[in-house]
C-alpha positions as CSV (number, residue, x, y, z in Angstrom):
1,M,1.3,-2.5,32.9
2,S,-0.6,0.1,30.8
3,L,1.2,1.9,27.9
4,H,1.3,5.7,27.7
5,A,3.0,6.1,24.3
6,L,4.2,4.2,21.3
7,Y,6.9,5.8,19.2
8,D,8.5,5.1,15.8
9,V,5.7,3.0,14.6
10,L,6.3,2.1,10.9
11,A,3.7,2.1,8.1
12,P,5.3,0.5,5.0
13,A,4.1,1.0,1.4
14,K,3.1,-1.7,-1.0
15,L,3.5,-2.5,-4.7
16,N,1.0,-4.3,-6.9
17,L,3.1,-6.8,-9.0
18,F,0.0,-7.1,-11.2
19,L,-3.5,-5.9,-11.0
20,H,-6.4,-7.3,-13.0
21,V,-10.0,-6.0,-12.9
22,V,-12.1,-9.2,-13.3
23,G,-15.7,-7.9,-12.9
24,R,-18.0,-5.7,-11.0
25,R,-20.4,-6.3,-8.1
26,A,-24.0,-5.3,-8.2
27,D,-23.2,-2.4,-5.8
28,G,-20.7,-1.0,-8.2
29,Y,-17.5,-2.1,-6.5
30,H,-14.9,-3.5,-8.9
31,L,-13.6,-7.1,-8.3
32,L,-9.8,-7.3,-8.4
33,Q,-7.0,-9.8,-8.4
34,S,-3.5,-8.7,-7.5
35,V,-0.3,-9.7,-5.7
36,F,0.6,-7.1,-3.0
37,V,4.2,-6.9,-1.8
38,L,5.4,-4.8,1.2
39,I,8.4,-2.5,0.6
40,D,10.7,-0.7,2.9
41,W,9.5,2.8,2.0
42,S,7.6,3.8,5.2
43,D,5.8,6.5,7.1
44,T,6.6,6.8,10.8
45,L,3.9,7.4,13.4
46,H,4.0,8.3,17.1
47,F,1.1,7.7,19.5
48,E,0.6,9.3,22.9
49,R,-2.5,8.3,24.9
50,R,-4.9,10.9,26.1
51,A,-7.4,10.5,29.0
52,D,-9.9,13.0,27.6
53,G,-11.1,10.9,24.6
54,R,-9.9,13.4,22.0
55,L,-8.3,12.3,18.8
56,Q,-5.7,14.7,17.3
57,R,-3.2,14.4,14.5
58,H,0.0,16.4,14.2
59,D,1.9,16.6,10.9
60,L,5.7,16.4,11.3
61,G,6.2,16.6,7.5
62,P,3.9,17.7,4.7
63,A,0.4,18.9,5.7
64,L,-2.2,16.1,5.3
65,P,-5.9,16.5,4.7
66,A,-7.9,17.4,7.8
67,Q,-9.6,14.0,7.9
68,D,-7.1,11.4,6.7
69,L,-7.5,7.6,7.1
70,C,-5.5,7.3,10.3
71,L,-8.1,9.6,12.1
72,T,-10.9,7.6,10.4
73,A,-9.4,4.4,11.8
74,A,-8.9,5.9,15.3
75,R,-12.5,7.2,15.4
76,L,-14.0,3.9,14.2
77,L,-12.0,1.8,16.7
78,Q,-12.8,4.2,19.5
79,S,-16.5,4.0,18.6
80,E,-16.7,0.2,18.1
81,S,-14.7,-0.6,21.3
82,D,-16.6,2.0,23.4
83,C,-13.1,3.2,24.5
84,A,-13.0,6.4,26.6
85,L,-9.4,7.1,25.8
86,G,-8.0,9.3,23.1
87,V,-4.7,9.8,21.3
88,D,-2.3,12.3,19.8
89,I,-1.0,10.9,16.5
90,S,2.1,12.5,15.0
91,I,3.0,11.5,11.4
92,D,6.3,11.8,9.6
93,K,4.9,11.3,6.1
94,R,7.5,9.9,3.7
95,V,5.4,7.7,1.3
96,P,3.9,10.0,-1.4
97,W,0.2,10.1,-1.6
98,A,-2.1,9.7,-4.8
99,A,0.6,7.2,-5.9
100,G,-0.9,3.7,-5.7
101,L,1.6,2.9,-2.9
102,G,-1.1,2.4,-0.2
103,G,0.4,5.1,2.1
104,G,-2.9,6.3,3.6
105,S,-4.2,2.7,4.0
106,S,-1.0,1.6,5.7
107,D,-1.2,4.6,8.1
108,A,-4.7,3.5,9.0
109,A,-3.7,-0.1,9.6
110,S,-0.7,0.9,11.8
111,T,-3.1,3.1,13.7
112,L,-5.5,0.3,14.4
113,L,-2.6,-2.0,15.5
114,A,-1.0,0.6,17.7
115,L,-4.2,1.8,19.4
116,N,-5.3,-1.8,20.0
117,R,-2.1,-2.0,22.1
118,L,-2.1,1.6,23.5
119,W,-5.7,1.4,24.7
120,G,-5.4,-2.2,26.0
121,L,-8.2,-3.5,23.8
122,G,-6.7,-6.9,23.0
123,W,-8.7,-7.4,19.8
124,P,-7.5,-10.3,17.6
125,R,-6.4,-9.8,14.0
126,E,-9.6,-11.2,12.6
127,R,-11.7,-8.5,14.4
128,L,-9.3,-5.7,13.4
129,T,-9.4,-7.0,9.8
130,A,-13.2,-6.8,9.8
131,L,-13.0,-3.2,10.9
132,A,-10.2,-2.4,8.4
133,T,-12.5,-3.5,5.5
134,R,-14.8,-0.6,6.4
135,I,-12.0,1.9,6.1
136,G,-10.5,1.1,2.7
137,A,-9.8,-1.7,0.3
138,D,-6.1,-1.9,1.0
139,V,-6.3,-1.7,4.8
140,P,-7.0,-5.4,5.4
141,F,-3.8,-6.3,3.6
142,F,-1.6,-4.2,5.9
143,I,-3.4,-5.7,9.0
144,G,-2.7,-9.2,7.6
145,G,0.9,-8.3,7.6
146,R,2.1,-10.8,4.9
147,N,2.7,-10.4,1.2
148,A,-0.4,-11.8,-0.4
149,F,-2.5,-12.8,-3.4
150,V,-5.5,-10.4,-3.1
151,E,-9.0,-10.9,-4.5
152,G,-12.5,-9.5,-4.3
153,I,-12.4,-5.8,-3.3
154,G,-9.3,-6.4,-1.3
155,E,-10.7,-8.5,1.6
156,R,-9.7,-12.0,0.4
157,L,-6.0,-12.6,1.2
158,T,-3.9,-15.6,0.5
159,P,-0.4,-15.1,2.1
160,L,2.6,-15.8,-0.1
161,E,6.2,-16.5,0.8
162,F,8.7,-15.4,-1.7
163,P,12.3,-14.2,-1.8
164,R,13.4,-10.6,-1.1
165,Q,13.4,-8.4,-4.2
166,W,14.7,-5.0,-5.2
167,F,12.5,-2.4,-6.9
168,A,13.2,1.0,-8.3
169,V,10.2,3.2,-7.6
170,A,9.4,6.7,-9.0
171,K,6.5,8.9,-8.4
172,P,6.0,11.8,-10.8
173,H,4.8,15.2,-9.5
174,A,1.2,14.7,-10.6
175,G,-1.1,12.4,-8.5
176,L,-4.2,10.5,-9.5
177,A,-7.6,10.0,-7.9
178,T,-8.6,6.4,-7.8
179,A,-12.3,7.2,-8.5
180,D,-11.3,8.9,-11.8
181,I,-9.4,5.8,-12.9
182,F,-12.4,3.4,-12.2
183,K,-14.9,5.5,-14.1
184,H,-12.6,6.1,-17.1
185,P,-13.9,4.5,-20.4
186,A,-10.4,3.1,-21.2
187,L,-10.6,0.8,-18.1
188,S,-10.9,-2.9,-19.0
189,R,-13.3,-4.7,-16.5
190,E,-13.2,-8.1,-18.0
191,S,-9.8,-9.6,-17.5
192,P,-9.9,-13.4,-17.3
193,A,-9.6,-14.5,-13.7
194,A,-6.1,-15.3,-12.6
195,I,-5.2,-18.5,-10.9
196,L,-2.7,-18.4,-8.0
197,S,-0.9,-21.5,-9.4
198,G,-0.4,-19.6,-12.7
199,F,1.4,-16.8,-11.0
200,L,3.5,-19.2,-9.0
201,A,4.4,-21.1,-12.1
202,D,5.5,-17.9,-13.8
203,A,7.6,-17.0,-10.8
204,S,9.3,-20.4,-10.9
205,K,9.9,-20.3,-14.6
206,S,11.2,-16.7,-14.8
207,G,13.4,-16.9,-11.7
208,F,12.0,-13.5,-10.6
209,W,8.6,-13.2,-9.0
210,G,6.0,-11.7,-11.2
211,Q,8.6,-10.6,-13.8
212,A,6.3,-11.0,-16.8
213,Y,3.0,-12.0,-15.3
214,G,-0.1,-10.1,-16.2
215,R,-0.4,-6.4,-16.3
216,N,-2.0,-3.5,-14.5
217,D,-5.5,-2.9,-15.9
218,L,-5.5,0.6,-14.4
219,Q,-2.5,1.8,-16.2
220,P,-4.1,2.6,-19.6
221,P,-6.7,5.0,-18.1
222,A,-4.1,6.4,-15.8
223,E,-1.8,7.2,-18.7
224,A,-4.7,8.8,-20.5
225,L,-5.4,11.0,-17.5
226,C,-1.9,11.7,-16.5
227,P,0.9,11.9,-19.2
228,E,3.5,11.9,-16.4
229,V,2.8,8.2,-15.8
230,V,3.9,7.6,-19.3
231,L,7.1,9.6,-18.7
232,A,7.8,7.8,-15.4
233,A,7.4,4.4,-17.1
234,R,9.7,5.4,-19.9
235,W,12.3,6.7,-17.4
236,L,12.4,3.5,-15.4
237,A,12.4,1.3,-18.5
238,A,15.3,3.2,-19.9
239,H,17.4,2.7,-16.7
240,F,16.2,-0.7,-15.5
241,G,14.8,-2.4,-18.6
242,N,11.2,-2.7,-17.3
243,S,8.4,-0.8,-15.7
244,R,4.8,-1.1,-14.5
245,M,2.4,1.2,-12.6
246,T,1.4,0.2,-9.1
247,G,-2.2,0.4,-7.9
248,S,-4.1,3.3,-9.4
249,G,-0.8,5.3,-9.8
250,S,0.8,7.6,-10.4
251,A,3.9,5.7,-9.0
252,V,5.7,3.3,-11.3
253,F,8.2,0.6,-10.4
254,A,10.9,-1.5,-12.0
255,R,12.1,-4.9,-10.9
256,N,15.8,-4.8,-10.1
257,G,17.0,-8.2,-8.9
258,M,17.0,-10.6,-6.0
259,D,20.5,-10.6,-4.7
260,D,22.1,-8.8,-1.7
261,Q,22.5,-5.8,-4.0
262,P,20.3,-4.4,-6.8
263,L,21.2,-5.4,-10.3
264,V,21.4,-1.7,-11.4
265,T,22.2,1.2,-9.0
266,W,20.0,4.2,-8.9
267,P,21.0,6.6,-11.7
268,A,23.2,9.6,-10.8
269,E,21.1,11.9,-12.9
270,P,18.5,13.8,-10.9
271,L,14.8,13.0,-11.3
272,P,12.6,15.5,-13.1
273,S,11.5,18.4,-11.0
274,G,8.8,17.5,-8.5
275,W,9.4,13.7,-8.8
276,V,10.4,11.5,-5.9
277,G,11.9,8.1,-6.1
278,R,14.2,5.6,-4.4
279,M,15.5,2.0,-4.5
280,C,13.3,-0.2,-2.3
281,R,13.5,-3.7,-1.1
282,S,10.6,-6.0,-0.4
283,L,9.8,-7.0,3.2
284,A,9.1,-10.6,4.2
285,E,6.4,-9.3,6.6
286,H,4.9,-6.2,8.1
287,P,7.1,-4.7,10.9
288,L,4.0,-4.8,13.2
289,R,3.0,-8.4,12.2
290,D,3.3,-9.6,15.8
291,W,1.1,-6.8,17.2
292,A,-2.1,-8.9,16.7
293,D,-2.8,-12.6,17.2
C-alpha cells in the first residue's frame, strides 16, 4: 500500500564529546576525529506526497533560509532516483542553528529516510549514506542512526554502544559559521590521531563516557570569534562543574550524570537574553533507525 503522508518525523541533534583536527586533505577538507552522540533535542518534520513533482517547504516555527539542507536532500534524492513525485515538507524547528548541534544535517537525513519511504524507493542504508555524503559532513552520521566514533570528513563511522547520559546544553544568542572557524589562524590542525581504544579506556576508567578525553580543537578559534562562547562555557561550568563546545559552536554542553535523573537540576535563574538551553538525554539510537536496511 502506498503512503500519502508521514507526520511527526523526528530529527534529533547531536553532541561532539570531543573533536580533534588531525590533518588536511589535498582538496582542502579537514580530517577529523570525534565521538558523536545523539540527544533528545529534536526538530519535527511532516511530509505530504505530491503528484506534480514539486518540492516545497513550510516553516511552522522560525523562518529558515530559502534553500536549506532538507530541500537540498529532497532535490538530490529526486534527481538520483528519477522519481516523478514531489513533497510538501513542514518543519517545526526546535534545534537552534549555527550551534554545532547538527540540526540542519539531521533534518536532511530525516528527509532522505522519510522520502525513501514516502516515494516507495526502497533504497538500502548504504545507498542513502553515499548520497548523504554529498550533502554535508554530518549527514551520514544521522543516516547511520547509531552513536559513533567518526573519522575522515565525517564519512567513516564506527558504531558505539554506551550508557544513557545527561547533558546540559546552552546556545548563546550569537551563532558561528563553520567556514570562519576552519580558516581561523588559531585553529590547530595537527592533533595526534586518537585511537578508539584510548577513548574506550578513558570511559571505563572515569565511569562517565568521554568525561576528560581530548578536547574540541574548534573551541579556541570559536572563542576568539565569538566571546559569547566563553560566557556560555563559564555559565555551564559554574552550574555543572564542566563545559565543552560542541562541533563548530556556538552551543556548549556539560556532562551531568548517567542515572535516571541528572546529577544537577537545571538552574532556576533565567538564561541571558537571547540564549536557549535545556537538559538533554542521550539516545541509544536514532528514532528512524529502522527506516532503512
